[in-house]
C-alpha positions, 0 to 999 in steps of 0.5 A: 665608758659612760654611766647615765644618771636619771633622777626620777620623781612621778615620771610614769609617763616618760621614764621608760622612754628615757631609760630605753634611749640610754641603752648603748654599747658605750653605756655601762650603767643606767642609774635611775634614782627614784626620789619617793615617787607616788605614781607608777614610776617604780612599777614601770622601772620594775618592768624594765628589769630585762635591761641589763645595764639598768640599776634602780635605787629607791629613796625617800623624797629629797629633791633632784640634787639629792637624787643626783648625788645618790647616783653619783655615789653609785657611778663607776664609769670614766664619764657621767652623763645626766639625763632628766626623766622626761628627756631623750638621749641621742644615741648617735651622739655617744659615738662622737662623745667617745671620739672627742673624749678618748685620750683627752684630759677634759674634765667637763665637756660642754654639749648641746641640746635640741627640742626636736627629735629630728631635723638637727645636724651634728657638728663635731668639728667645732669645739674649743678648749677653755683656758683656765685663766678664761674660765671666769669670763667664758663660764661664769659671765658669758655663759658659754657653759650652761648649768643644766645637768644635761648640758655637760659630760663630767669626768668621774675622777675629776668630780671625786677629786673636788669632793663637791656634790649637788646641794641637798638644801635647794629644790631649784637651781641646785644644778646652777650652783653645782657647776659654778662651784666646780668652775670657781673651786681651787681645783678648776676643771679643764673644759671643752666646749663642743657642738655635739647635740646629746639630748632632746629636752622636754620643755614643760611650762609647768616644770619646777624651774618655771614656777619660781617665786621670790622666796625660792629665788631668795633661797638660791641667793642666800646659798650662792652668797654663802659660797663666797668663803669657799671660792678663790675670788676677789671681792670685786670679782665675786660681786660681778659674778653674783650680780650676773647670776642673779640678774640673769635668773630674775630677768628670766623669771620676770622678777624685776623688783628683786634687782634693786634689793640686790644692788642695795645689798652689794653696795 
């Protein structure tokens, strides 16, 4: 029912734990895409050859978006789960996911995460289906659906029908752009917001997403603005969406001076 896609780059300290956490009767394949690691990641993955579900692909370094795209091209299961190489999949959550997805028409199931391995409570009862007409507000402005790859379960057939993939050009926030493009495309997904906790994430203060400067943010802004022609939005709606995304990122990253430039560009 599920394929797990794990991009891997210099993850020798955590990749074994991530792979072993993904072994489950409902998981058909664990697809690890090594993105040109220079540490012992590949050696560790070779030592896991006894894991029947494991498929390891090695490629030259192209960034997390490129690695996830390679995994998507190899996926064959009904649903896709993305897992970062330093995170842990909560095995019990897969039973709840199957129960919620089986027989449904959901294209994207929004799920929760935790930073603790123990001490959290699963709550499958609270979930809601997002009407297509509410996608713009709930997903893009309110932030009910997160954009981190581990925050959703995706229908493979739906994704194939859109022809959309992660950006190979962005090295940061390629995941943010991917989800926004899905939700604003002509073929908008049926989204269900769930409280199922699927992933224990590692918070790394030295991670790529926490070391962004204005140049990298500018790269994201330019690509976001370039998507306008492919979106079914009025100019006013796009400007509101655009400002919400960039203001949110710039505030999170502490880049306040960028906001005035943004307003000047949109005025």
